[in-house]
Structures are given as C-alpha cells and as structure tokens.
C-alpha positions in Angstrom: -8.5 -25.2 19.4 -8.1 -27.5 22.3 -4.4 -28.5 22.8 -3.2 -26.4 20.0 -1.1 -23.2 20.2 -0.2 -21.1 17.1 3.5 -21.0 16.3 5.3 -18.1 14.6 6.0 -18.6 10.9 7.4 -15.2 9.9 7.3 -11.6 11.2 8.5 -8.1 10.5 5.7 -7.0 8.2 3.3 -4.1 8.2 -0.2 -5.6 7.5 -0.3 -9.1 6.1 -3.5 -10.0 4.1 -4.9 -12.7 1.8 -2.5 -15.6 2.4 -2.6 -18.4 -0.1 -0.6 -21.7 -0.3 0.7 -22.9 -3.7 3.4 -25.3 -4.7 5.2 -25.3 -1.4 5.1 -21.5 -0.9 2.9 -19.1 1.1 1.9 -16.0 -0.8 0.8 -12.9 1.1 0.0 -9.2 0.5 1.8 -6.8 2.8 -0.8 -4.1 2.2 0.7 -1.1 3.9 4.2 -1.8 2.5 2.9 -2.2 -1.1 4.4 -5.6 -1.6 3.4 -9.2 -2.3 5.7 -11.8 -0.8 6.1 -15.5 -1.2 7.6 -17.4 1.7 9.2 -20.9 1.6 7.9 -23.8 3.7 10.2 -22.7 6.5 9.1 -19.0 6.4 11.9 -17.5 4.4 11.2 -14.9 1.7 11.6 -16.2 -1.9 9.8 -13.5 -3.9 8.9 -9.8 -3.4 6.7 -8.0 -5.9 6.1 -4.3 -5.8 2.4 -3.2 -6.1 2.5 0.6 -6.0 -1.3 1.1 -5.8 -1.8 -1.1 -2.7 -2.1 -4.8 -2.9 -5.1 -6.6 -1.2 -6.6 -9.9 -2.2 -4.6 -12.5 -4.2 -5.3 -15.9 -5.5 -4.3 -18.3 -8.3 -6.0 -19.4 -11.5 -6.1 -23.0 -12.4 -2.9 -22.8 -14.6 -1.0 -21.3 -11.6 -1.1 -17.6 -12.7 -1.1 -15.4 -9.6 -3.8 -12.7 -9.6 -3.4 -9.7 -7.3 -5.6 -6.8 -6.5 -4.2 -3.3 -7.1 -6.7 -1.6 -4.9 -6.3 2.1 -5.5 -6.5 2.0 -9.3 -9.1 -0.8 -9.2 -7.3 -3.3 -11.3 -6.4 -6.9 -11.2 -2.8 -7.7 -12.0 -1.3 -11.1 -13.0 2.2 -12.5 -12.4 3.4 -15.3 -14.6 6.5 -16.1 -12.7 8.7 -13.5 -14.3 6.7 -10.3 -15.0 3.6 -8.4 -13.8 0.9 -7.2 -16.2 -2.7 -6.1 -16.1 -5.3 -8.8 -16.0 -8.6 -6.8 -15.8 -9.6 -3.2 -15.3 -12.5 -2.6 -13.0 -12.2 1.2 -12.7 -15.1 1.7 -15.1 -17.3 -0.6 -13.0 -16.4 0.4 -9.4 -15.9 3.7 -7.7 -14.0 2.7 -4.6 -11.0 0.6 -3.8 -11.1 -3.1 -4.6 -10.8 -5.5 -1.7 -10.7 -9.4 -1.6 -11.9 -12.0 -4.1 -12.4 -15.7 -4.7 -11.8 -17.8 -7.8 -14.1 -20.7 -8.9 -13.0 -23.8 -10.8 -13.7 -22.2 -14.2 -11.4 -19.3 -13.3 -14.2 -16.8 -12.8 -13.3 -14.2 -10.2 -15.8 -12.8 -7.7 -14.6 -9.5 -6.2 -15.9 -6.8 -3.9 -15.0 -3.2 -3.3 -15.1 -0.9 -0.3 -18.3 0.9 -1.4 -17.4 4.2 0.1 -14.4 6.4 1.2 -13.3 4.4 4.2 -10.2 6.5 4.9 -12.1 9.8 4.3 -14.4 8.9 7.3 -17.5 8.7 5.1 -20.5 6.8 6.5 -20.4 3.2 5.3 -22.6 2.3 2.3 -23.5 -1.0 0.7 -21.9 -2.0 -2.6 -21.8 -4.7 -5.2 -19.9 -7.9 -6.1 -18.6 -8.2 -9.6 -17.6 -11.3 -11.6 -14.5 -11.1 -13.8 -14.6 -13.8 -16.5 -11.5 -15.3 -18.1 -11.8 -12.8 -21.1 -11.5 -10.0 -18.5 -15.1 -8.8 -18.9 -16.7 -7.5 -15.8 -20.3 -8.1 -14.7 -22.1 -7.0 -11.6 -23.6 -10.1 -9.9 -24.9 -9.1 -6.5 -25.7 -5.8 -4.7 -26.5 -4.6 -1.2 -23.4 -6.1 0.4 -21.9 -4.2 3.4 -18.1 -4.1 3.0 -17.6 -7.5 1.2 -14.2 -8.8 2.3 -12.7 -12.3 2.4 -14.4 -14.8 0.2 -14.1 -18.4 -0.9 -15.8 -20.8 -3.3 -16.9 -24.2 -1.9 -19.0 -27.2 -2.8 -17.1 -27.9 -6.0 -17.7 -24.4 -7.4 -21.4 -24.3 -6.5 -21.3 -21.9 -3.5 -19.7 -18.5 -2.9 -19.1 -17.5 0.7 -18.5 -13.8 1.5 -17.6 -12.1 4.7 -19.5 -8.8 5.3 -17.2 -7.2 7.8 -19.3 -4.3 9.2 -22.5 -6.4 9.5 -20.5 -9.1 11.5 -21.9 -11.8 9.2 -21.0 -14.3 6.6 -23.3 -14.7 3.5 -23.6 -17.4 1.0 -24.7 -17.5 -2.7 -25.4 -20.3 -5.1 -23.3 -20.1 -8.3 -25.2 -21.3 -11.5 -23.6 -22.8 -14.6 -23.2 -19.3 -16.1 -21.5 -17.9 -13.1 -24.5 -15.9 -11.9 -25.2 -15.6 -8.1 -28.6 -16.5 -6.6 -30.3 -17.7 -3.4 -28.5 -15.3 -1.1 -28.7 -16.5 2.5 -27.1 -16.1 5.9 -24.3 -18.5 6.5 -23.4 -17.2 9.9 -24.4 -14.4 12.2 -21.2 -13.8 14.1 -22.9 -11.7 16.8 -20.6 -8.7 16.8 -17.4 -10.4 15.5 -16.3 -8.6 12.3 -14.9 -11.1 9.8 -12.0 -10.1 7.6 -10.2 -12.8 5.6 -11.6 -16.3 5.4 -10.9 -19.8 4.1 -12.8 -23.1 4.0 -11.8 -26.6 5.2 -12.6 -29.9 3.5 -15.9 -30.1 5.2 -17.1 -26.7 4.1 -16.7 -25.1 7.5 -15.2 -21.5 7.4 -12.2 -20.2 9.2 -12.5 -16.4 9.6 -10.1 -13.8 11.0 -12.1 -11.6 13.3 -10.5 -8.1 13.1 -12.1 -6.5 16.1 -11.6 -9.3 18.6 -8.2 -10.8 17.5 -9.7 -14.3 17.1 -9.6 -16.8 14.3 -12.8 -18.9 14.5 -14.1 -22.0 12.8 -17.8 -21.5 12.1 -20.3 -23.9 10.6 -23.3 -23.2 8.3 -25.8 -21.8 10.7 -23.4 -19.9 12.9 -22.0 -22.5 15.4 -18.4 -21.7 16.4 -16.5 -24.9 17.0 -12.9 -23.8 17.5 -10.9 -20.6 17.9 -7.4 -19.1 18.3 -6.9 -15.8 20.1 -4.2 -13.1 19.5 -3.4 -9.9 21.3 -4.1 -7.6 18.5 -6.1 -7.8 15.2 -6.8 -11.1 13.4 -6.7 -10.5 9.7 -6.8 -13.5 7.3 -6.1 -17.2 7.0 -5.6 -20.1 4.6 -5.0 -23.8 4.8 -1.9 -25.3 3.2 1.4 -26.9 4.0 2.4 -30.4 3.0 -0.7 -32.0 4.6 -3.1 -29.3 3.5 -4.2 -29.1 7.2 -1.8 -26.4 8.4 -3.8 -23.2 9.2 -1.8 -20.1 8.4 -3.0 -17.0 10.2 -2.0 -13.3 9.7 -2.3 -10.9 12.6 -1.2 -7.4 13.7 0.2 -7.5 17.2 -0.2 -3.9 18.1 -2.7 -1.0 18.4 -4.6 0.7 15.6 -2.4 3.7 16.0 0.7 1.6 15.5 -0.9 0.1 12.4 -1.6 3.6 11.0 2.1 4.5 11.7 3.2 1.5 9.6 4.9 -0.2 12.5 6.2 -3.7 11.5 4.1 -5.6 14.0 2.3 -7.9 11.5 3.2 -11.6 11.5 2.0 -14.9 10.2 1.4 -17.9 12.5 0.5 -21.5 11.9 -1.3 -24.4 13.7 -1.4 -27.9 12.5 -5.1 -29.1 12.7 
C-alpha cells in the first residue's frame, strides 16, 4: 500500500494463523506450538490456551464465546473465558483435518477440511464445506472445493467468501435464510497466488495472505488487486481490528519451509493502519 510499511506487533511464534480482534485483544492460533494466544493492544500476551490436537481457525460467536478448531480430532472447541469444552464434533462427517471457518450473524459456522492426507504426500483431492448450527448439528452445504481455507461472511450475512488455496482462487456463495449455500461463483482468479487466511473490509473487498509469494493483497470482486504488502517469507493470515477497526494485522513466517518444518520461532504478527 502506497506510503505504508508494516510494523512489528509481536514475534517469537512458530506459525501464527487465524488472527481475530475482539474487545481490545488480538487472538491467534500458533498452530505448530499447539496454543491459542490473546495479545493486548500493545502486543503483550494475556492468555495462552493449550490445544493438543493442533489449533487452526478461530472466531467468535455473537455472545463473545471463542470457537477454536481442534484440527486432528476434527472438533470445534469453545472457550467461555475460564474453561475449554467441546462445541461440536465433526469426526463423523469429515475424514481429514479441519481447517478454517467463518461465522454468520446467526452463529452458523461454515468450515472446511483438508480433503486428503496433506502431510502424507497424497495427491490433493476436492472436499466439502460443512455448516455447524448453534445446536451443534452438522450439514454438508457445498462440495468440489480444493483445499478450502480462510473464509469470511460479508454483505450482512448474505455472502460467504472462501479461499481455495491450491486453485489460487477465491470463491463466493450466496447464503439463504436457512443457511444453505447457492449461486457459487468466482470472486477472484489470483493467477497463481495461493490464498491462505482472509478478511474483508467495510466495502466488501478481501484482504488475503498469499502463502507462496509472501504478499498480503487487497482484491476486489472480479479479481482486481488494489493494494499489497510484501514479506520475505510466507504470508499466512490477516484481520482488521484495533481501536479504529482499520488496523490490518498480518501474520507471516519469516523463514524457509524447512525452518517452518523444524518448528523454528520465526512467525510474527505485523500491522499497518489503513
């Protein structure tokens, strides 16, 4: 973004994913360290939750309950401010690790899974999106997605946006009154840029972390890229927050893939005021 340079917010992590801002704190999953952190507005740790089966996506329900992915056992966990408990079990509906998710204004959760054994070097396969309703029931709502990753609900709860990492594209769905998905369409062809985590600004434009190029890009419906930030490493995920709601928090891994696999603490979160 012209005239803007990201500033360091906090570092010393292994792989920061799924940042979310809530009530003056930034919440993040440190995936490879099996922890979920909250950081104060000046970047200091204020909470540390142990998630033994690998945290991934996280987000908040309308009442402030924190929902976290427990990827390996394919469950959603909830944190009420004092204790962690199970929110929903997707192990009977999915075969592979859970990934990221979005929450709509009625607290319906839209979540994807890997679709194949990523770490066993299997060929990639398409998979489904599931909806988890507030009663914890699980319903398949879309199929044929290629590694659904970061997602966000926009347009007052009427549209779901999903990053399909390996296809280097962002897809959109209409959400009907019952929470069903329809009218699937291409939001953006990113032309080789592989999107990981995403967020939306007030205009409905999408900020996406591009894992393979180290960029964070702002992309419009139709695919035009208007702004970008570049890191020397892997760009992972992002969210908007801060006191103004216009501070873009960006998580990145500032090292090689080999160092990432070794668990080196080279992941950090940066910010830029837009």
